[in-house]
VMD Tcl script that draws the C-alpha trace (Angstrom):
set ca {
  {229.69 89.33 321.22}
  {233.21 90.61 321.92}
  {234.31 94.08 320.88}
  {236.61 92.48 318.28}
  {233.76 90.55 316.70}
  {231.53 93.61 316.84}
  {234.19 95.68 315.10}
  {234.43 93.05 312.36}
  {230.63 93.05 312.02}
  {230.53 96.83 311.76}
  {233.28 96.72 309.11}
  {231.18 94.41 306.94}
  {228.06 96.52 307.40}
  {229.81 99.86 306.88}
  {228.58 100.22 303.30}
  {225.12 98.69 303.80}
  {223.25 101.79 304.95}
  {225.05 104.20 302.58}
  {224.37 101.87 299.65}
  {220.63 101.75 300.37}
  {220.42 105.51 300.80}
  {222.45 106.07 297.63}
  {220.00 103.92 295.64}
  {217.16 106.02 297.05}
  {218.97 109.18 295.95}
  {219.99 107.93 292.50}
  {217.04 109.08 290.36}
  {216.85 112.60 291.89}
  {220.62 112.93 291.46}
  {220.41 111.95 287.80}
  {217.54 114.39 287.36}
  {219.61 117.16 288.92}
  {222.60 116.36 286.72}
  {220.36 116.46 283.65}
  {219.00 119.83 284.78}
  {222.49 121.29 285.14}
  {223.52 119.84 281.79}
  {220.57 121.49 280.07}
  {221.42 124.81 281.68}
  {225.07 124.66 280.65}
  {224.29 123.57 277.09}
  {221.74 126.31 276.46}
  {218.80 123.97 275.85}
  {215.57 125.42 274.46}
  {213.55 127.38 276.98}
  {210.11 125.93 277.72}
  {207.31 126.79 280.12}
  {208.60 124.13 282.52}
  {212.25 125.25 282.61}
  {211.98 129.00 281.98}
  {212.38 129.75 285.69}
  {215.74 127.97 285.79}
  {217.07 129.81 282.74}
  {215.95 133.16 284.16}
  {217.62 132.57 287.55}
  {220.06 129.62 287.38}
  {222.12 130.29 290.53}
  {219.60 128.91 293.10}
  {218.98 125.68 291.17}
  {222.71 125.11 290.60}
  {223.48 125.58 294.30}
  {220.48 123.46 295.27}
  {221.37 120.51 293.05}
  {225.01 120.44 294.14}
  {224.42 120.87 297.87}
  {221.39 118.56 298.02}
  {223.35 115.85 296.18}
  {226.29 116.12 298.56}
  {223.97 116.19 301.57}
  {222.15 113.03 300.50}
  {225.17 111.03 299.28}
  {227.87 111.96 301.79}
  {225.29 112.28 304.53}
  {224.42 108.61 304.06}
  {227.83 107.67 305.45}
  {227.12 109.68 308.60}
  {224.41 107.16 309.47}
  {226.66 104.14 309.00}
  {227.66 102.75 312.40}
  {230.69 101.12 310.77}
  {232.04 104.41 309.46}
  {231.40 106.24 312.70}
  {233.02 103.48 314.72}
  {236.16 103.22 312.57}
  {236.58 106.85 311.50}
  {235.12 109.20 314.15}
  {237.36 112.10 313.06}
  {236.08 111.76 309.47}
  {232.53 111.81 310.85}
  {233.17 115.13 312.60}
  {234.91 116.82 309.66}
  {232.36 115.60 307.11}
  {229.57 116.63 309.44}
  {230.71 120.26 309.45}
  {230.76 120.30 305.65}
  {227.36 118.61 305.40}
  {225.80 121.13 307.77}
  {226.71 123.83 305.25}
  {225.36 121.73 302.37}
  {222.09 121.00 304.16}
  {221.49 124.61 305.12}
  {222.22 125.84 301.58}
  {219.96 123.14 300.10}
  {217.14 124.19 302.43}
  {217.58 127.92 301.85}
  {217.70 127.56 298.06}
  {214.65 125.32 298.27}
  {212.84 128.12 300.09}
  {214.05 130.67 297.55}
  {212.88 128.66 294.56}
  {209.51 127.84 296.10}
  {208.80 131.46 297.03}
  {210.25 133.29 294.03}
  {210.26 130.96 291.03}
  {207.18 131.10 288.82}
  {206.33 127.41 288.98}
  {203.51 126.20 286.67}
  {200.37 125.32 288.62}
  {200.35 121.79 287.23}
  {203.70 121.25 288.98}
  {202.90 123.04 292.22}
  {199.47 123.85 293.58}
  {198.76 126.05 296.63}
  {199.00 123.10 299.04}
  {202.39 121.94 297.76}
  {203.65 125.53 297.86}
  {203.08 125.72 301.62}
  {204.27 122.17 302.23}
  {207.57 122.95 300.50}
  {208.03 126.09 302.58}
  {207.39 124.12 305.78}
  {209.65 121.23 304.77}
  {212.58 123.45 303.78}
  {212.21 125.54 306.94}
  {211.99 122.42 309.13}
  {215.08 120.95 307.46}
  {217.16 124.07 308.13}
  {215.81 124.35 311.68}
  {216.61 120.70 312.41}
  {220.20 121.16 311.24}
  {220.65 124.30 313.35}
  {219.23 122.55 316.43}
  {221.47 119.53 315.76}
  {224.53 121.78 315.71}
  {223.51 123.45 318.97}
  {222.95 120.07 320.59}
  {226.34 118.67 319.60}
  {228.01 121.81 320.95}
  {226.43 120.82 324.27}
  {227.81 117.29 323.84}
  {224.25 115.92 323.54}
  {225.06 113.28 320.91}
  {221.73 111.44 321.05}
  {219.70 114.61 320.46}
  {222.13 115.78 317.77}
  {221.74 112.49 315.95}
  {217.94 112.61 316.22}
  {217.67 116.04 314.63}
  {220.13 115.17 311.88}
  {218.07 112.07 311.08}
  {215.00 114.29 310.79}
  {216.84 116.77 308.55}
  {218.14 113.96 306.34}
  {214.67 112.41 306.08}
  {213.30 115.73 304.82}
  {216.24 116.14 302.43}
  {215.57 112.67 301.00}
  {211.99 113.56 300.08}
  {212.74 113.53 296.36}
  {213.92 109.91 296.50}
  {210.73 108.68 298.14}
  {208.67 110.83 295.78}
  {210.15 108.92 292.84}
  {209.00 105.63 294.38}
  {205.48 106.95 294.97}
  {204.95 109.18 291.93}
  {206.53 106.80 289.42}
  {203.88 104.05 289.59}
  {201.05 106.60 289.78}
  {202.24 108.46 286.67}
  {202.88 105.18 284.85}
  {199.37 103.80 285.39}
  {197.31 107.00 285.39}
  {199.18 108.95 282.72}
  {198.81 112.10 284.83}
  {201.81 114.31 285.54}
  {200.36 117.08 287.71}
  {197.43 118.34 289.71}
  {196.22 117.91 293.27}
  {196.92 114.16 293.35}
  {200.58 114.82 292.52}
  {200.80 117.39 295.30}
  {199.22 114.97 297.78}
  {201.57 112.14 296.83}
  {204.61 114.38 297.14}
  {203.43 115.44 300.58}
  {202.89 111.78 301.47}
  {206.53 111.03 300.60}
  {207.83 113.54 303.13}
  {205.35 112.22 305.70}
  {206.58 108.65 305.18}
  {210.19 109.76 305.56}
  {209.43 111.53 308.83}
  {207.53 108.52 310.20}
  {210.47 106.26 309.38}
  {212.87 108.77 310.92}
  {210.92 108.89 314.18}
  {210.75 105.10 314.24}
  {214.53 104.89 313.86}
  {215.07 107.49 316.58}
  {212.81 105.70 319.05}
  {214.27 102.30 318.16}
  {217.80 103.49 318.88}
  {216.75 105.06 322.17}
  {214.84 101.98 323.38}
  {216.90 99.67 325.66}
  {217.05 96.00 324.79}
  {217.61 93.04 327.17}
  {219.16 90.90 324.40}
  {222.85 90.22 325.24}
  {224.11 90.88 321.70}
  {222.17 94.14 321.49}
  {223.39 95.11 324.94}
  {226.98 94.58 323.78}
  {226.33 96.76 320.75}
  {224.78 99.41 322.98}
  {227.89 99.41 325.16}
  {230.15 99.88 322.16}
  {227.77 102.48 320.72}
  {227.89 104.46 323.99}
  {231.68 104.30 323.84}
  {231.57 105.58 320.26}
  {229.27 108.43 321.26}
  {231.75 109.44 323.94}
  {234.53 109.54 321.32}
  {232.39 111.58 318.93}
  {231.44 114.11 321.59}
  {235.04 114.71 322.65}
  {236.75 117.78 321.10}
}
mol new
graphics top color blue
foreach p $ca { graphics top sphere $p radius 0.5 }
foreach p [lrange $ca 0 end-1] q [lrange $ca 1 end] { graphics top cylinder $p $q radius 0.2 }
display resetview
């Protein structure tokens, strides 16, 4: 495949990955928007939302930054966008680092300091959330340090891991939805286990993607793509 044909192929596929990731993010985004709407409209305080009314700043920051991280971050993983607009990739990346770190820190704050009902968060989920948020922030920081060293492959790997953790809510919808529909349960240990499973699945997929991209392929078409991808990485790593 010539570079011209590859460029045309990347142009067609530019929206494919972002579209799939946006669909995964859609329900959590709508849930976050609904949460902010309730806060701004002064909805009745209940046992399940009292923590947000008492301290709204962390949830507002979390919803906004997590939404931007998941939606705009999806374009960072599109080879078509990176190939055609490398400067946009760099500028958006700096902004998304801030969003991801704020989303992780506010996630830690809410987990540690909000009084969350036990039916929505048991002891296991409490610790899992602390680990996930910490790992997300740590992955972003490591990714930044790696790109400063011009280590594009390692930078990309850690950003994939951070994004996988940030997308936990989307996978949780896919797993929890059917369980709640058929069992009628909305909380408890099973809910905590299924939420933990969602993050685990995301990390497994992330590691599979990382290893798949790093693995050389003898196929001529893949080799051509690898050559162009290496060229793109060189452009992205240049100041």
